[in-house]
N, C-alpha and C positions, 0 to 999 in steps of 0.2 A: 799795455793797452787792453782793455776788456772788449767784449763784443760790442759792435756799434748799436746804438739804441735809437737814434733819430734818423729820419730820412736822409738828411744831409750827410751824416756819418756813413750810412750804408752806400750812398752814391760815391763818396770819396774813397771808401774801401774798394768798391767795384772798379772805379777808374784806375786806381793805383795798381791793383792786382792785375788787371787786364793789360795795362801798359807794360808791366814787368814781364808778363807771359807772352807778349805779342811776338817777340823775335823768334821764339822756339815753339810756338803753339802748333803750327802745322806739322812740324816734325814729331812733337809729342803725341799727337793724336792720329798720325798717319794720314793726313788729309790729302786727297787725290783729286785732281781736276781732269782726269782722263775719263774714258768711257765707263770704267768701274765706279768712279766717284759719282758721275752723273746718274748712273742707274740706281745707286743707293739712295740718292737724294730724291729723285723723281718717285721712286716706290714709296718712300716715307710720306711725301706730300700727298700723293694720291690715296694712300692708305688713310691719312688724316681726313681728307675731304670725302672719302667714300666713293670716289669715281675719278677717272682721268679728266683733267681740265687744263686749259691754257689761258693766260692772262695778258692783257695789254701792258699794264704797269704795276709792278710789285714793289712794296716797301718792306724791307727786312728790319726788324727790331733786334737790337743787340747782335749785329751782323758779325762781330768778331773779325776774323781774317777772311771771311767771305765764302766759307765752305758751302753753305746751303745756297745762297743767292747766286753766286757765280756759276755753280753747277746747274742750277735751274735755267739761268740765262743761256748758257752754252748748249743745254739740252733743248732749247726752243720752247720751254714752258712759259717763260717770260719774254715779252718783246722789249720791255724797258725795265731797268733795275735801279732802285735807289737803296743805298745801304746806310743805316743809322746805327750809331753806337756811342756810348758814353766815353769810350776810350779812344783818344786820338792815336795812340800807338797801334791799336788794332787796325784802325782805318788806314794808317800809312802802309801797313803790310798788305791790306786788301787792295789799295790803289796800285801797289807794285805788282800784285798777282794779276789784277785786271789788265794792266799794261802788257804784261808778259803774254796773256791770253788773247790780246787784241780786243778786249771788251770795253765798250763805251758805257760808262756808268756814272752815277752821281753818289757822293758820300757826304754825310752830314753828321757832325758830332753834336749830340743832343740827348736829352732825357726822354724816356718813353712817355712820361706823363705830361710833357710839354713839347709836342712835335712842331717844328717850324715849317709846316706845310699848309697850304690852303685847304678849305673844306672840299671834299669830294675829289681828291687828287689821284686816288689809286683804286685799282680793281681787287688787289690782294694785299693784305697785311699779314706777314708771316714771321716766324722765327724758329730757331732750334736751340733748345736748352737755355732759354732766356727768362721765362716768366718767373722762375724760382729765385731770380736775382732782384726782382722789382718789388720795392717795399709797398707801394700804393697801387695795387692792381685795379681797384675801382677807377681811379683817375686815368690809368693807362688805357683801360678798355673804353672809357668815354672818348679818349683821343683817337683810338682805333676806329670807333664808330664815326667820329667827325670827319676823318680824312678819307674814308671809304665812300665810293659811289653807291647809289642804290643797287641792290642785289650784288654787292661786293662780298668778299669772303675774308675770313681770318683762318689761319692754319698755323698751329704751334705744335711742334714735335719735340720729343726728347725731354719732357718734363718729369722729374722724379716723383714716383708715387710713394706715399707714406709707407705702405707695406713693402714695396720693393726696396726702399731705402734701408729698411731694417734687414731685409734678406741679404742685401749687398754687403752688410757688415760681416756676415759669416765667412765668405771666401777671403775677405781682406784680413781677418784675424788669422785664418788658417795659413794664408800666404806668408804673413810675418813670422809665424811659428816655424815654417819649413824653409825660410829664406836662406839661412846659412848653408844648408845642405844643397839647395837649388843652385846657389852661386858656385859652390864647389863642382857641381855636376856640369854646369855650362862654362866654367873657367873664367868667371868674372869677379873682380874685386868689389868689396863693399863700397857704396857711394861715399865719397869724401864728405866729411862733416866740418872741415876746417877751411876758413878763409873764403867762404861763399856767402857773404852777407845778403846779396840779392836773392839767392836761392832760399835762404832762411826766411826773409821777409815775404817772399812769394808764398811759401808754405804756410806761414802764419795767416796771411790775408785770405788764402784759399778756404780756410776754416770759417771765415767771417762773412763771405759774400753770398752764401746760400741761405736765403731767409725763409724759404718755403719748401715743404714737400706736400703733395696733394693727395686727397681722395678724389675719385672722379667727380663727386658732387661739389667739392670745394673748388676744383678747377673750372667747373661749369658756371659757378655762381656769379663771378664778376662779368662774364659774357652776357648772361641773362639780365643781370642788373643794369647793364649799359644799353639794353634793348635789342641785342642780337637775337635772331631766330634760327631755327633748325640747329640748335646747339648739339654737338655730337662729341662724346669722349670715348676713346678706345685705348687699348693697351698693346704694347709690343715688347718683346725681348724678355725672356725669363732665363732659359738655359744659356743663351748667348751672353747675358749680362753677368751671370754668376762666373762663367768662364773668363769673360773679359776683365772683370774687377780683380779676380785672383791674379791674372797675368800682369795687370797694371801695378798691383801692389808688390809683386815680386820685382818687376822692372825698376820700381822706385828705390829699391834697396841696393841696386848695382850701378856701377859706372856704365853709362849707355854705350860708350864706344867699345866696350869689351863684350857686349852681348853678341853672340854669333848670328849670322844670317839665317841659319836653320831655325833658330829660336823664333825670329820674327815671322818666318814663313809658317811655322807651326801655330803661332798665336793668331795670325791673321786668317789663315785658311780654316783653322778650328772655329774661330768666331763666325765666319761666313757659313760654315756648315751648320752650326747650332742656330744661327739666325734663320736659316731655311727650315730647320726643324720647328722652331717657334712659329714661324709664319704658316706652315702647313698643318701642324698637329695641335699646337697649344693655343695660339691666338683665336682660332675660331671656336674653341671649346671652353676656355676659362674666362672668368670675369676680369674686366680691365684692371681692377684694383690689385690683382696679384702680380702684375708685371712690373718690371723696373721702370719702364718709360710709359708715360701717358701722352696721347695725342688729342688735341682739341681743334675742332673746326666749328664754324657758325657763319651765318649770312646776315647782311643788313637787310632791312625791309626793302621790297621791290618798289619800282616807281609807281 
């Protein structure tokens, strides 16, 4: 099967990939619903918006297993939370996490370009690492405008920049080159390649579902075209993303159960340290385009 070429094919690939990934998604990405996870998510949202804000009712697009929205709800940034995603499998995991956290939420399986909500239903439409999966961004942003109240906000974080995507390929290639020596050092076997049809299908689909990477101007364009005002694009994570992608590429070559606790501590704490370096030294000084992640925010016209 080649790369999907139509909107329906892209939707089908996205739904299938995320259904397959749902059961182990939180473990793969180290998703945390404690104080540390809430702090990470709130900082990202407020960085995108350019200021601290709280909202009555938020709609998450491509909510996945709920990392962003559940943490915002538990942090008190949202009073009410509705999660939407094209993948029923992801929403099942999200519902289970919400029940475990005692969170009262709504979930809807739907496409971002055809939202099943009345006009002016939300104060905030947001997402994390989702816009690059959506084939028709113009239609999606028109829907975001429709369901938002006057002076409502959009905020999207974690979108891959075109330049940052190219930079990320460097640590990935380097990691694959040193992976055998690294596995020997940490005492882990190579990841099994036999008898794992689901894992192979997931890896194949993962290469098909990312349909965009963005320049700041390209990310802002559909928001402006839909009539949003105060459009703002910023960048985050350069050193942290290089470090993180190298580690992810190494981990993908090994049996996860054999990786030592000390490795995970090194990877996580190192990422947080470099994230702080990015935030304090690099993000205020460098243009958004050089960072791996872009953040977009904008407002609907006021009443």
